[in-house]
C-alpha positions in Angstrom: -34.6 13.3 10.5 -34.2 13.7 6.7 -37.3 16.0 6.6 -36.1 18.6 9.1 -34.1 21.0 6.8 -36.0 22.4 3.8 -33.9 23.5 0.9 -33.3 27.2 1.0 -32.9 28.6 -2.5 -29.9 30.7 -3.4 -30.4 34.4 -3.9 -28.0 36.4 -6.0 -27.8 40.2 -5.5 -25.8 42.8 -7.4 -22.2 43.4 -6.2 -22.4 40.7 -3.5 -19.1 39.6 -1.9 -17.7 36.1 -2.3 -18.6 35.5 1.4 -22.2 36.5 0.8 -22.4 34.3 -2.3 -21.1 31.3 -0.4 -23.4 32.0 2.5 -26.4 32.1 0.1 -25.6 28.5 -0.9 -25.8 27.2 2.7 -29.3 25.9 2.2 -28.6 24.3 -1.2 -27.7 20.7 -2.0 -25.2 18.9 -4.2 -21.9 20.7 -4.8 -23.2 24.1 -3.7 -24.0 22.8 -0.2 -20.6 21.0 0.0 -18.8 24.2 -1.0 -20.5 26.1 1.7 -19.7 23.4 4.2 -16.0 23.5 3.2 -15.9 27.2 3.9 -17.5 26.7 7.3 -15.0 24.0 8.2 -12.0 26.0 6.9 -13.1 29.1 8.8 -13.3 27.0 12.0 -9.9 25.5 11.3 -8.2 28.8 10.6 -9.7 30.2 13.8 -8.5 27.3 15.9 -5.3 28.5 17.5 -4.4 25.0 18.7 -4.8 23.5 15.2 -1.7 22.4 13.2 -2.7 23.1 9.6 -1.6 20.7 6.9 -1.9 21.5 3.2 -1.7 18.9 0.4 -1.1 20.2 -3.1 -1.3 17.8 -6.1 -2.2 18.4 -9.7 -0.9 21.1 -12.0 -2.0 23.9 -9.6 1.0 26.2 -10.0 0.9 26.1 -13.9 -2.8 26.8 -13.7 -2.3 30.0 -11.6 -2.9 29.0 -8.0 0.7 29.7 -6.8 0.0 33.1 -5.2 -2.9 31.7 -3.2 -0.7 29.0 -1.6 2.2 31.4 -1.1 -0.1 33.9 0.7 -1.6 31.2 2.9 2.0 30.4 4.0 2.9 34.0 4.7 -0.4 34.6 6.6 0.4 31.6 8.9 -2.4 29.5 7.6 -0.2 26.6 6.5 2.1 25.0 9.1 3.1 22.0 6.9 3.0 21.8 3.1 3.1 18.5 1.2 3.2 18.8 -2.6 4.5 17.2 -5.8 7.9 17.8 -7.4 6.1 19.1 -10.5 4.4 22.0 -8.6 7.8 23.0 -7.2 9.5 22.8 -10.6 6.9 25.3 -11.9 7.2 27.4 -8.8 10.9 27.8 -9.3 10.5 28.5 -13.0 8.1 31.3 -12.2 10.4 32.7 -9.5 13.1 33.0 -12.2 10.8 35.4 -14.1 9.9 32.7 -16.7 6.2 32.6 -17.4 3.6 30.0 -18.2 1.3 31.0 -21.0 -2.5 30.5 -21.4 -3.9 29.2 -24.6 -6.3 26.4 -25.7 -6.1 22.7 -25.6 -7.3 22.5 -29.2 -3.8 22.6 -30.7 -1.5 20.6 -32.9 0.8 18.9 -30.4 3.2 17.6 -33.0 3.7 21.2 -34.2 4.3 22.2 -30.5 7.0 19.5 -30.3 8.7 21.0 -33.4 8.4 24.5 -32.0 9.9 23.3 -28.6 6.8 24.2 -26.6 5.5 22.0 -23.8 1.7 21.8 -23.1 -0.2 21.2 -19.8 -3.8 21.1 -21.1 -4.2 24.8 -22.0 -1.0 26.1 -20.4 2.2 26.4 -22.5 5.9 26.6 -21.6 8.9 27.1 -23.9 11.4 24.3 -23.7 14.0 27.0 -23.1 12.5 27.5 -19.6 13.6 24.1 -18.6 17.1 24.7 -19.8 17.3 27.7 -17.5 15.8 25.6 -14.7 18.3 22.9 -15.2 21.2 25.4 -14.9 19.6 26.7 -11.7 19.4 23.3 -10.2 22.9 22.3 -11.0 24.2 25.5 -9.3 22.1 24.7 -6.2 23.3 21.1 -5.9 26.9 22.4 -6.0 26.3 24.4 -2.8 24.4 21.8 -0.7 26.0 19.3 1.7 26.7 15.8 0.5 23.9 14.4 2.7 20.6 16.0 3.5 16.8 15.4 3.6 14.3 16.3 0.9 12.9 19.1 3.2 16.4 20.5 3.8 17.1 20.5 0.0 13.9 22.3 -0.7 14.6 24.9 2.0 18.0 25.5 0.5 16.4 26.0 -2.9 13.9 28.4 -1.4 16.7 30.4 0.1 18.1 31.1 -3.3 14.9 32.4 -4.8 14.3 36.2 -5.1 10.5 36.2 -5.4 8.2 36.7 -2.4 5.3 35.1 -4.5 7.2 31.8 -4.6 5.9 28.9 -2.5 9.3 27.7 -1.7 10.6 31.2 -0.9 7.6 31.9 1.4 8.1 28.6 3.1 11.8 29.3 3.7 11.0 32.8 5.0 8.2 31.5 7.3 10.1 28.4 8.4 7.3 26.2 7.1 8.6 22.7 6.2 7.8 21.6 2.6 7.6 17.8 2.1 7.9 16.3 -1.3 8.0 12.5 -0.8 8.0 11.7 -4.6 10.5 14.3 -5.6 12.2 11.8 -7.9 9.0 12.1 -10.1 10.0 15.5 -11.3 12.7 17.4 -13.2 14.2 18.2 -9.8 14.7 14.5 -9.4 16.1 14.1 -12.9 18.6 16.9 -12.3 19.6 15.4 -9.0 20.3 12.1 -10.7 22.3 13.7 -13.4 24.4 15.6 -10.8 25.1 12.4 -8.9 26.7 10.8 -12.0 29.9 12.9 -11.4 29.6 14.3 -7.9 28.4 13.2 -4.4 24.8 14.0 -3.5 22.9 11.9 -0.9 19.3 12.9 -0.3 17.8 10.7 2.5 14.2 10.1 1.5 13.3 8.7 4.9 14.8 11.4 7.0 11.8 13.6 6.8 9.5 11.1 8.5 10.8 11.9 12.0 10.1 15.6 11.7 6.7 15.1 10.2 5.6 12.5 12.7 7.0 14.6 15.6 4.7 17.5 14.5 1.7 15.1 14.4 2.5 13.9 18.0 2.9 17.5 19.2 -0.4 18.8 17.6 -3.2 19.4 20.0 -5.5 19.3 17.0 -4.9 18.9 13.3 -6.6 20.0 10.2 -5.9 19.4 6.5 -6.8 20.8 3.1 -6.2 18.3 0.3 -6.1 19.7 -3.2 -6.3 16.7 -5.5 -5.0 13.6 -4.0 -2.1 11.2 -4.9 1.1 11.0 -2.9 0.6 14.3 -0.9 -2.8 13.1 0.3 -1.6 9.8 1.6 1.7 11.1 3.0 -0.3 13.5 5.2 -3.1 11.2 6.3 -0.8 8.2 7.0 1.3 10.4 9.3 -1.4 10.1 12.0 -1.4 6.3 12.0 1.6 6.0 14.4 0.2 8.6 16.8 -2.7 8.3 19.3 -4.7 11.0 17.5 -6.5 11.7 14.1 -7.3 14.7 12.0 -10.0 16.9 13.5 -10.8 18.9 10.3 -10.4 17.7 6.7 -11.4 19.2 3.3 -10.7 17.5 0.0 -11.1 19.2 -3.4 -11.1 16.6 -6.1 -12.7 15.5 -9.4 -11.8 11.8 -8.9 -14.5 9.2 -8.0 -14.3 6.6 -5.2 -15.6 3.6 -7.1 -12.2 2.6 -8.5 -10.7 2.3 -5.1 -8.0 4.8 -6.1 -6.5 7.1 -3.4 -7.3 10.4 -5.1 -11.0 9.6 -5.2 -11.2 7.8 -1.8 -13.7 9.5 0.5 -12.7 11.1 3.7 -15.2 8.9 5.5 -13.2 5.9 4.2 -10.2 7.4 6.0 -12.1 7.2 9.2 -12.0 3.4 9.0 -8.2 3.7 9.1 -8.2 6.1 12.0 -6.6 8.8 9.9 -9.6 11.1 10.4 -11.3 11.2 13.7 -14.8 9.8 14.4 -16.1 13.2 15.3 -14.0 15.2 12.8 -15.6 17.8 10.6 -14.9 16.8 7.0 -16.2 17.3 3.5 -15.2 16.5 -0.1 -16.1 19.0 -2.8 -16.2 17.4 -6.2 -15.1 20.1 -8.6 -12.1 21.6 -10.4 -9.9 22.8 -7.5 -8.9 25.9 -9.6 -12.5 27.0 -9.1 -13.2 25.8 -5.5 -9.8 26.7 -3.8 -10.0 30.4 -4.6 -13.6 30.6 -3.5 -13.1 28.7 -0.3 -10.0 30.7 0.7 -11.6 34.1 -0.2 -14.8 33.3 1.6 -13.1 31.9 4.7 -10.9 35.0 5.0 -13.7 37.4 4.6 -15.3 39.2 7.6 -18.9 38.0 7.8 
């Protein structure tokens, strides 16, 4: 069986499209073959009209420049449920306020950056002043929300206040796509909510979102997921199937973490089959590479006309 598919060597031609480049990798091994498989699975998932499409977004993907890709996927109807981190949403809101992230180099003097009131995320930089503006924005939002609401409802209300169609939260609000952020406390949104609560009532029910998410899992005829990174978004999505009679039918993971430590972000999708989170016959692949490289390629190739 292992000697039935000879390696077909990639051929590069001038001016070839992203789709043709990926297709040329279909006979290759290692990461190239996995990338091509991810595109094939994603194409099938997007074309499956009965598939509920989950998207998990971890890591510093918004600061790195992946925001528009996610926003467009939402507006195109290619994300039905988004689960992400508070940090990505913080940076999404900052961008929506017209405040930019800046590209530089990681080879810098971080002590000097501290003195200059500049924050660093590897080779991305943000002035401290951005966060002052952000904090003012959050305090104004909290003043207008009900005393009790869920995390998803809070994020929807934030999205409604944003005037930027490239914003993930604004796109989700416009398209009525729920955004789940189960670890929202682990972000400046959480810090600002805590500060607000010191003097005024604000009750965000962290468990209230579970019903809506699990209801969507029960209602799904089929389900697919793209997991960028891992962490809390990955587990929050995959565990949602545990209390339903079904599993995910499509799964793609983009990560650089390894499985040997037993950590969630590096855990293989095959491991998730043992839990019943991913179906026995599901199409799945993990691509081990920087997601700022693989995500744009996979999305561009999957959306191209072959």
